[in-house]
C-alpha positions as CSV (number, residue, x, y, z in Angstrom):
1,X,129.4,-64.8,-33.6
2,X,128.7,-63.5,-37.1
3,X,131.5,-63.0,-39.6
4,X,132.2,-59.3,-40.0
5,X,133.7,-57.2,-42.8
6,X,136.5,-56.1,-40.5
7,X,140.0,-57.5,-40.3
8,X,140.5,-60.4,-37.9
9,X,142.7,-59.8,-34.9
10,X,144.2,-61.9,-32.1
11,X,141.0,-62.0,-30.0
12,X,141.3,-63.2,-26.4
13,X,138.2,-65.0,-25.1
14,X,137.6,-66.7,-21.8
15,X,134.7,-68.5,-20.2
16,X,133.4,-67.4,-16.9
17,X,130.4,-68.1,-14.7
18,X,128.6,-65.3,-16.5
19,X,129.4,-66.7,-20.0
20,X,132.0,-65.9,-22.7
21,X,134.0,-62.7,-22.2
22,X,136.4,-60.9,-24.5
23,X,139.4,-58.9,-23.5
24,X,139.1,-55.2,-24.2
25,X,142.5,-53.6,-24.9
26,X,141.2,-50.1,-24.1
27,X,139.5,-50.9,-20.8
28,X,142.2,-53.5,-20.0
29,X,139.7,-56.0,-18.7
30,X,137.4,-58.8,-19.8
31,X,133.9,-57.8,-21.0
32,X,130.8,-59.9,-21.6
33,X,130.8,-60.9,-25.3
34,X,127.6,-59.7,-26.8
35,X,126.9,-59.2,-30.5
36,X,127.5,-55.5,-30.1
37,X,130.7,-56.0,-28.2
38,X,131.9,-58.3,-31.0
39,X,131.5,-55.4,-33.4
40,X,133.0,-52.9,-31.0
41,X,136.1,-54.9,-30.4
42,X,136.7,-55.5,-34.1
43,X,136.2,-51.9,-34.9
44,X,138.6,-50.7,-32.2
45,X,141.3,-53.0,-33.6
46,X,140.5,-51.8,-37.1
47,X,141.0,-48.1,-36.0
48,X,144.3,-49.0,-34.4
49,X,145.8,-51.3,-36.9
50,X,144.5,-49.9,-40.2
51,X,143.8,-46.2,-39.6
52,X,146.6,-45.5,-37.2
53,X,144.5,-44.3,-34.2
54,X,146.6,-44.2,-31.0
55,X,145.2,-46.7,-28.5
56,X,145.8,-44.2,-25.7
57,X,143.4,-41.7,-27.4
58,X,140.5,-44.1,-27.6
59,X,137.7,-44.3,-25.0
60,X,135.1,-47.1,-25.0
61,X,131.7,-46.8,-23.3
62,X,132.3,-43.1,-22.3
63,X,129.6,-41.4,-20.3
64,X,128.3,-38.0,-21.3
65,X,125.1,-36.1,-20.7
66,X,122.5,-35.0,-23.2
67,X,119.4,-33.0,-22.1
68,X,120.2,-33.9,-18.5
69,X,120.2,-37.7,-19.4
70,X,123.3,-39.8,-18.9
71,X,124.3,-41.5,-22.2
72,X,127.1,-43.9,-23.1
73,X,129.0,-43.6,-26.4
74,X,130.5,-46.8,-27.8
75,X,133.8,-45.4,-29.1
76,X,135.2,-41.9,-28.9
77,X,138.6,-41.1,-30.3
78,X,140.5,-37.9,-29.5
79,X,143.0,-35.8,-31.4
80,X,146.3,-35.0,-29.8
81,X,144.9,-31.8,-28.3
82,X,142.2,-33.7,-26.5
83,X,139.3,-32.8,-28.7
84,X,136.9,-35.5,-29.9
85,X,137.8,-36.6,-33.3
86,X,135.5,-39.5,-34.2
87,X,132.4,-40.6,-32.4
88,X,131.3,-44.1,-33.3
89,X,128.1,-46.0,-32.5
90,X,128.3,-49.8,-32.9
91,X,125.3,-52.0,-33.6
92,X,125.2,-55.8,-33.8
93,X,125.8,-57.3,-37.2
94,X,122.2,-58.4,-37.4
95,X,121.0,-54.8,-37.1
96,X,120.5,-52.6,-40.1
97,X,122.2,-49.2,-40.3
98,X,119.1,-47.0,-40.4
99,X,118.0,-43.5,-39.8
100,X,117.1,-44.1,-36.2
101,X,120.6,-45.3,-35.3
102,X,122.2,-42.5,-37.3
103,X,120.0,-40.0,-35.4
104,X,121.2,-41.6,-32.1
105,X,124.9,-41.0,-32.9
106,X,124.2,-37.5,-34.3
107,X,122.3,-36.7,-31.1
108,X,125.2,-37.9,-28.9
109,X,127.5,-35.7,-30.9
110,X,125.6,-32.6,-29.6
111,X,127.4,-33.1,-26.3
112,X,130.6,-34.8,-27.6
113,X,131.2,-32.4,-30.5
114,X,133.4,-34.8,-32.5
115,X,134.7,-33.7,-35.9
116,X,133.3,-36.9,-37.4
117,X,130.6,-39.4,-36.6
118,X,130.3,-43.0,-37.7
119,X,127.8,-45.8,-37.4
120,X,128.8,-49.4,-37.9
121,X,127.4,-53.0,-37.6
122,X,130.7,-54.6,-38.7
123,X,129.3,-55.3,-42.1
124,X,129.1,-51.7,-43.3
125,X,129.4,-48.2,-42.0
126,X,128.1,-44.7,-42.4
127,X,130.4,-41.8,-41.7
128,X,129.9,-38.1,-41.9
129,X,131.4,-34.7,-41.0
130,X,128.9,-32.5,-39.2
131,X,128.4,-29.2,-40.8
132,X,129.3,-25.9,-39.1
133,X,126.5,-23.8,-37.5
134,X,123.5,-25.8,-38.9
135,X,124.9,-26.6,-42.3
136,X,124.3,-30.1,-43.8
137,X,126.3,-33.2,-42.8
138,X,129.0,-34.1,-45.4
139,X,128.8,-37.8,-46.0
140,X,132.1,-39.6,-46.5
141,X,132.9,-42.8,-48.5
142,X,135.8,-43.7,-46.2
143,X,136.5,-43.4,-42.5
144,X,138.9,-40.7,-41.6
145,X,142.6,-41.7,-41.1
146,X,144.0,-40.4,-37.9
147,X,145.6,-37.0,-38.5
148,X,149.2,-36.3,-37.9
149,X,148.3,-32.7,-36.9
150,X,145.0,-31.5,-35.3
151,X,142.4,-30.4,-37.9
């Protein structure tokens, strides 16, 4: 797998009849190791170890509906009141962070209603705070640190 710009962690891999699998500490099971999963696992560990996100308030591959279609969000973190705090879409390291991918996470946020959205490929990220009632997205230079109190 490609080297990422995210901190290394104690990754647990195993070989199975399906291929190489990685242990997901959120879902508590082994998952097929794809280039996107490689980024997702690194990003989850980054959120927990560097930005103080509680592991218990992170959901991976959460289902939600948008325009009567079932969609899956890569990572949703919640605040202590149960409201979506950060919605993150992960792409493989070889994919560019482009307008199409950003539109995807922004569209998902219509049903998730997170306070922040992020897009990452493990090499870089784009993060924003959606505006209230149609106002413009506020772009951020850093990912939000997990709040001690709900915002």
